[in-house]
PyMOL commands that place a pseudoatom at each C-alpha (Angstrom):
pseudoatom trace, name=CA, resn=MET, resi=1, chain=A, elem=C, hetatm=0, pos=[0.114, -0.310, -0.376]
pseudoatom trace, name=CA, resn=ASN, resi=2, chain=A, elem=C, hetatm=0, pos=[1.140, 3.791, -0.998]
pseudoatom trace, name=CA, resn=PRO, resi=3, chain=A, elem=C, hetatm=0, pos=[2.896, 4.991, 2.079]
pseudoatom trace, name=CA, resn=LYS, resi=4, chain=A, elem=C, hetatm=0, pos=[1.130, 8.486, 1.245]
pseudoatom trace, name=CA, resn=ILE, resi=5, chain=A, elem=C, hetatm=0, pos=[-2.187, 7.256, 1.664]
pseudoatom trace, name=CA, resn=ILE, resi=6, chain=A, elem=C, hetatm=0, pos=[-1.488, 5.734, 5.202]
pseudoatom trace, name=CA, resn=LEU, resi=7, chain=A, elem=C, hetatm=0, pos=[-0.208, 8.935, 6.457]
pseudoatom trace, name=CA, resn=TYR, resi=8, chain=A, elem=C, hetatm=0, pos=[-2.844, 11.204, 5.091]
pseudoatom trace, name=CA, resn=GLY, resi=9, chain=A, elem=C, hetatm=0, pos=[-5.213, 8.413, 6.684]
pseudoatom trace, name=CA, resn=ASN, resi=10, chain=A, elem=C, hetatm=0, pos=[-3.439, 8.642, 10.051]
pseudoatom trace, name=CA, resn=ALA, resi=11, chain=A, elem=C, hetatm=0, pos=[-3.432, 12.616, 10.071]
pseudoatom trace, name=CA, resn=ILE, resi=12, chain=A, elem=C, hetatm=0, pos=[-6.967, 12.792, 9.616]
pseudoatom trace, name=CA, resn=LEU, resi=13, chain=A, elem=C, hetatm=0, pos=[-7.399, 10.209, 12.362]
pseudoatom trace, name=CA, resn=LEU, resi=14, chain=A, elem=C, hetatm=0, pos=[-5.351, 12.461, 14.489]
pseudoatom trace, name=CA, resn=PHE, resi=15, chain=A, elem=C, hetatm=0, pos=[-7.113, 15.424, 14.030]
pseudoatom trace, name=CA, resn=PHE, resi=16, chain=A, elem=C, hetatm=0, pos=[-10.215, 12.945, 14.971]
pseudoatom trace, name=CA, resn=PHE, resi=17, chain=A, elem=C, hetatm=0, pos=[-9.191, 11.779, 18.127]
pseudoatom trace, name=CA, resn=THR, resi=18, chain=A, elem=C, hetatm=0, pos=[-7.600, 15.133, 19.053]
pseudoatom trace, name=CA, resn=PHE, resi=19, chain=A, elem=C, hetatm=0, pos=[-11.180, 16.551, 18.860]
pseudoatom trace, name=CA, resn=LEU, resi=20, chain=A, elem=C, hetatm=0, pos=[-12.470, 13.638, 20.843]
pseudoatom trace, name=CA, resn=LEU, resi=21, chain=A, elem=C, hetatm=0, pos=[-10.081, 13.893, 23.503]
pseudoatom trace, name=CA, resn=ALA, resi=22, chain=A, elem=C, hetatm=0, pos=[-10.917, 17.612, 23.803]
pseudoatom trace, name=CA, resn=SER, resi=23, chain=A, elem=C, hetatm=0, pos=[-14.685, 17.128, 23.930]
pseudoatom trace, name=CA, resn=GLN, resi=24, chain=A, elem=C, hetatm=0, pos=[-14.539, 14.747, 26.287]
pseudoatom trace, name=CA, resn=LEU, resi=25, chain=A, elem=C, hetatm=0, pos=[-12.377, 16.646, 28.741]
pseudoatom trace, name=CA, resn=ILE, resi=26, chain=A, elem=C, hetatm=0, pos=[-14.460, 19.861, 28.112]
pseudoatom trace, name=CA, resn=ILE, resi=27, chain=A, elem=C, hetatm=0, pos=[-17.786, 17.842, 29.066]
pseudoatom trace, name=CA, resn=GLY, resi=28, chain=A, elem=C, hetatm=0, pos=[-15.564, 16.401, 32.105]
pseudoatom trace, name=CA, resn=ILE, resi=29, chain=A, elem=C, hetatm=0, pos=[-14.811, 19.641, 33.353]
pseudoatom trace, name=CA, resn=LYS, resi=30, chain=A, elem=C, hetatm=0, pos=[-18.124, 21.067, 32.660]
pseudoatom trace, name=CA, resn=SER, resi=31, chain=A, elem=C, hetatm=0, pos=[-20.125, 18.518, 34.421]
pseudoatom trace, name=CA, resn=GLY, resi=32, chain=A, elem=C, hetatm=0, pos=[-17.300, 17.363, 37.112]
pseudoatom trace, name=CA, resn=ASN, resi=33, chain=A, elem=C, hetatm=0, pos=[-17.745, 13.823, 36.134]
pseudoatom trace, name=CA, resn=PHE, resi=34, chain=A, elem=C, hetatm=0, pos=[-14.914, 12.533, 34.112]
pseudoatom trace, name=CA, resn=ASP, resi=35, chain=A, elem=C, hetatm=0, pos=[-15.224, 9.583, 31.831]
pseudoatom trace, name=CA, resn=TRP, resi=36, chain=A, elem=C, hetatm=0, pos=[-11.610, 8.134, 32.439]
pseudoatom trace, name=CA, resn=PHE, resi=37, chain=A, elem=C, hetatm=0, pos=[-11.979, 5.295, 30.278]
pseudoatom trace, name=CA, resn=LYS, resi=38, chain=A, elem=C, hetatm=0, pos=[-12.772, 7.344, 26.964]
pseudoatom trace, name=CA, resn=ILE, resi=39, chain=A, elem=C, hetatm=0, pos=[-10.127, 9.704, 27.824]
pseudoatom trace, name=CA, resn=VAL, resi=40, chain=A, elem=C, hetatm=0, pos=[-7.347, 7.167, 28.189]
pseudoatom trace, name=CA, resn=LEU, resi=41, chain=A, elem=C, hetatm=0, pos=[-8.835, 5.252, 24.927]
pseudoatom trace, name=CA, resn=PHE, resi=42, chain=A, elem=C, hetatm=0, pos=[-8.895, 8.816, 22.723]
pseudoatom trace, name=CA, resn=PHE, resi=43, chain=A, elem=C, hetatm=0, pos=[-5.337, 9.763, 23.934]
pseudoatom trace, name=CA, resn=THR, resi=44, chain=A, elem=C, hetatm=0, pos=[-3.829, 6.079, 23.456]
pseudoatom trace, name=CA, resn=ALA, resi=45, chain=A, elem=C, hetatm=0, pos=[-5.379, 6.108, 19.822]
pseudoatom trace, name=CA, resn=LEU, resi=46, chain=A, elem=C, hetatm=0, pos=[-3.812, 9.631, 19.339]
pseudoatom trace, name=CA, resn=LEU, resi=47, chain=A, elem=C, hetatm=0, pos=[-0.478, 8.433, 20.430]
pseudoatom trace, name=CA, resn=PHE, resi=48, chain=A, elem=C, hetatm=0, pos=[-0.799, 5.503, 18.070]
pseudoatom trace, name=CA, resn=SER, resi=49, chain=A, elem=C, hetatm=0, pos=[-1.786, 7.841, 15.021]
pseudoatom trace, name=CA, resn=LEU, resi=50, chain=A, elem=C, hetatm=0, pos=[1.054, 10.116, 15.802]
pseudoatom trace, name=CA, resn=PHE, resi=51, chain=A, elem=C, hetatm=0, pos=[3.745, 7.475, 15.979]
pseudoatom trace, name=CA, resn=THR, resi=52, chain=A, elem=C, hetatm=0, pos=[2.147, 5.842, 12.819]
pseudoatom trace, name=CA, resn=ILE, resi=53, chain=A, elem=C, hetatm=0, pos=[2.554, 9.341, 11.168]
pseudoatom trace, name=CA, resn=VAL, resi=54, chain=A, elem=C, hetatm=0, pos=[6.077, 9.599, 12.305]
pseudoatom trace, name=CA, resn=LYS, resi=55, chain=A, elem=C, hetatm=0, pos=[7.138, 6.268, 10.944]
pseudoatom trace, name=CA, resn=TYR, resi=56, chain=A, elem=C, hetatm=0, pos=[5.539, 6.602, 7.391]
pseudoatom trace, name=CA, resn=ALA, resi=57, chain=A, elem=C, hetatm=0, pos=[6.919, 10.206, 7.117]
pseudoatom trace, name=CA, resn=LYS, resi=58, chain=A, elem=C, hetatm=0, pos=[10.456, 8.643, 7.508]
pseudoatom trace, name=CA, resn=ILE, resi=59, chain=A, elem=C, hetatm=0, pos=[9.795, 6.309, 5.177]
pseudoatom trace, name=CA, resn=ILE, resi=60, chain=A, elem=C, hetatm=0, pos=[8.400, 8.703, 3.005]
pseudoatom trace, name=CA, resn=ASN, resi=61, chain=A, elem=C, hetatm=0, pos=[11.676, 10.814, 3.296]
pseudoatom trace, name=CA, resn=LYS, resi=62, chain=A, elem=C, hetatm=0, pos=[13.843, 7.844, 2.847]
pseudoatom trace, name=CA, resn=ASP, resi=63, chain=A, elem=C, hetatm=0, pos=[12.621, 7.452, -0.295]
pseudoatom trace, name=CA, resn=LYS, resi=64, chain=A, elem=C, hetatm=0, pos=[13.084, 10.655, -1.793]
pseudoatom trace, name=CA, resn=SER, resi=65, chain=A, elem=C, hetatm=0, pos=[16.841, 10.679, -0.683]
for i in range(1, 65): cmd.bond("trace and resi %d" % i, "trace and resi %d" % (i + 1))
show_as sticks, trace
zoom trace
């Protein structure tokens, strides 16, 4: 599979999970009731997506040289 497709797909997922994490934190702050499972889940997905972006960006950068 083309590394650029994986890179762009993970960039979209990164923004999506960032939005979900921020919305859960805002809801938790307003209501005073944090759903820690969702916060940890979205944060883990955000980190996984970020590491995948870095990995495939290195592959694409290596292909250019």
